[in-house]
N, C-alpha and C positions, 0 to 999 in steps of 0.2 A: 904697476899702474893701478890707481884706485880713485874713487870719488868719495870725498868727505862731505857730508851734509850736516851743517850746523843749523838746527831749526826746531820748529814747533811740533807739539803733539796736541791735537784737538779731537775730541769726540763730537761727531756730527749727529744731532738729533733732528731728524728730517721728517717734516710733514708735507705730504703732497696734496695739492688742491687745484681746482679749476683756475682760480685766481687768488692772489694774495689779498688779505683783508685791508681795507682802508683804516685810517685812524679811528679808533673807537668801535670798530666793527668786528663781529665774530662770523667766520664762515665755516662750513662743514668741510673737514678734510676727507681725502679719499683713502689715505693710508699713512702709516707711521713706521719708520725704521731708525735704527741707530747704527752708525758706522764709525770705525776708527779712521781718523784723518789728521788734518793739520797740514800746513804747507810743507813743513820740513819732512814729516813722515810720508806724505804723499810723494814728494819728489825723490826721497830715498827709495821707496818701493818702485817708482817708475824707472829709475836708473838701474836698479837691480834686475827688474824684469826685462830690461833691454840688454842685459848681459854684463853690466859693470860689477866690479868688486866694490862694495859700498860699506862705509863706516858711518854711523849716525851718532850725533852728539846733541844733547838737549836735556830737558827735565820733564818727567812725568810726576803725577801725584802719587802719594802713598795710599792709593785706593784701588778698587777693583779694575777700573779703567787703565790705571798705570800698569797693572800686572798683565792685562790683555795686550797692551802695546809690546811689552817685553816678549810675551809669548808669540805675538805676530812676527816680530823681527827674527826670532829664533827660527820660525817656520820659513821665512823668506831668505834666510841665510845672510842676515845683516848683523854684524857684531854690535852689541849694545853696551860694550864696556865703558863707553863715554856717556851713557845715558844716566843722568842723576835722578834720584828719587827724592822728592820733597817730603820733609817730615811734617809740614804743617799746612800744605795747600792741596787743593783738589786738582786733578788733571783738567786742562783747558777744555772748554765746551763751546760749541756753536749751536744756535737755534736756527734751523734752515727751513725756509718755506720754498718749495719747488712747485711752480705752476705746470700745468699739463703741456704748455708750450716749451718747457725745458728751462725757462728763465728762473733765476733764484734770488732770494733775499736772505741775508745772513747777519745775525747778531752774534759776535764772538766775544767770549770772556776768556782772557788769557790764562788765568789760574796759575798753575805751577810753572808755566813757561817763563813767568817773571822772576822765578827763583833761580834761573840760570844767570850767573853773574859774569862780569868781565874777567874775574879771576878764573872762573871755570873755562872761559874761552881761551885765555892765555895758556892754560895748562895743556891745551891741544897742540901747542906748537911743534912738539916732536912728531906727532902724527900728521899734522898739516904739511910740514915741509917735505914729507915723503909721499904726499898725494900729488896726483897730476892735475886734478880739478877739485875745487871747493865751491859748494853751493850754499847760499843762505838767503833769507827773506827778511821781512820786517814784522813778524808776529812775536818777536821777543823784545827785550829792552833795546832801545835805539842804538845804544853804544856797542852792542854785540857785533852788529854788521860792520861798524866802523873798525873795531879791533881786528876782526877776522880779515877785513880788506887790507889793513896795514900789514898783517903777518904774511898774507899772500904776496903783497908787493915786495916785502923784504926777501922772501924766499923764491920769487919768480914762479909762483904757482898760479894757474889760470883760475880767476875768480869770477863766478857767475852770480849775479845778484838779481833776484826776483823781487822787485820793489813793491811788495804788497803785504799789508795795507800801505798805500802810498804815503810818502812824506817827503819834504825837501831833503836832499842828500848833500853832505858836505863835499867840498872839492877834493879832499884827500881820498875819500872813498870812491868817488867817481874816477879819479885818476888811476886807481888800482883795479878797476873793473874791466875784465876781458869781454864779458857779454852782460848787458843789461836787458831784462826781458819784461818790460811793462806792457799793459794793454793801453788802449787809447786814452782812457780816463786817467790812469796812473801816470802816463807820460805828461799829461797836462798839469797834474799836481806837482810833479817833479820840477818842471820848468816854470811853474807859476803863471800859467795863462790858459785861456780857453782855446781848445783846438777843435776845428770842425771839418777841415778838408785835408786831403792827402798832402797838399802843399804845406799846411800847418804842421802835420806830423813830420814831414821831412825837415822842415826848418827847426823844429824842436829837437829832433835827433842830431842835427848838425851842431846845435848848441851844446849838447852833451858830448859829442865827439871832440869839440873844441876844448872841453874841460878834461879830456884825457880818456874817456871811455873808448875802448877799441872797437866794439861792435854794439849797436843798439838794434834789438829785434823787437818790434812792436807786434804783439799778437792781435789779430783783427777778426777773431771768431771764424765764422764759416768762410770769410773772404781770404783767409790765409794769414800771411804776415808780411811785414816790411823789414828789410835789412838795410841798415845804413852804416857804413864805415868810411874810412878815408879814401877808399878806392871805388865804392859803388853805392848806388841807391837802387834797390831791387825789390819788387813785389813778388812773393812766392805764392802761387795760387793754392787755395785750400781744397778740401774734398767735400763735396756736397753729400750730407747724410741727414737723417731725421734725428734730431736731438731728443733724448729722453731726460737727461740730467746733466747740466753743464758744470756742476760742482766738481772741482778738481781738474778740469780740462787744462787750465793754464799750468797746473803743477805737472801734469803728464807731459806737457810740452817741454817745460824747463828741465825736469828730471831726465827725460830722454836725450835732450840736448847735451847735458853734462856727460851722459854715458857715451854718446857718439864722439864728443870732443876728446874724452879720455881714450877712446879707441883710435883716434888719429884723424877723424873727419875734420874738414874745414867747417867753419860755421855755415857758410852758404850751402855746402853739400849736405849738411845735416838737416837743414830746415824742411825740405820736402818730406823726409822721414818723420820729423817731429810733428808736422801737420797731419800725417797719417795716424800717428799715435793719438793726437787730440781728437781726431775724427772717430776713432774707435772708442775712446774713453766716454764721449758724450752719448753713446748708444746704450750705455748701461747705467744702472743706478748706483749711487755711492761713489766716494772718491777712490779709496784704495781698491775696493772690489772691481772698479772699472779700469784699472791700470792694465793695459794689454801686455802680453808677452811678445818677445822678439819674433817668434815664428808666426804669430798672428798678424803682426805689422807687415812682415815681408809678404805674407800671403795676400793681404789686403792691397798692397801696392802692386803686386803682380797682377791681380785680378783687374784692378782699375786700369793698369797699363794695357792689358790685352783687350779690354773693352773699348779703348780708344784706338 
């Protein structure tokens, strides 16, 4: 059993401030840090720290950041044999402003992630068909997720799509998706309409179920998440914690979900654990540094259960 993550590598350059600047305004920051991240790398590390055997595929730049990613994956025990090194592009980068409230604003430059091609994705087929779960996102070329979805459908592999940054998705990709993990905003973009209420979210999820998605899990921040499939509509309560940095929280959720599904959990049974993973992640700074280990997640859940 294993989890294959096909996804992005992004270096996060993070400035912390009381509030984000308005257009044309300069504000004094409180601190600055840089972190290795990107939705693909984040989700791979999250799955690995939850105990899954993980293989990562994608493209880094031929620069110092690219080498740092390879070294990181070696330390985490994630094989990087399918990680391509771009000859002429820099590793992707995000400029992140984090307010003291924990809210963030992000400008992402894809860089070398766009050098990962359909041909590169197709070359993964021997590895993909031997995987139990495949995870991808939308920080690479749009056609990559579509090709990966098609291969998963061909080989009967469970395909998890984290549709961020959000875009409309083709019906063939939706029909191949075992779990779709948007937040409320991304869900609205996918279905092409404004969503404001729980009833709106549920109706949008049913639209996607009718297109062939087996499970839609809408992440709702501190409120938890919503699961919709052909059998159920269920809200899973989140954990109340003080958020320090929400960057990577959704990735911790999706990566841990992939690990638990690989382990044999049903989607519904996994979601309470994934909510705990997200709650722990937002209490630390940085995306990859905040990804919790399985032992810490189990301890957190046990402590919250005993308190109740």
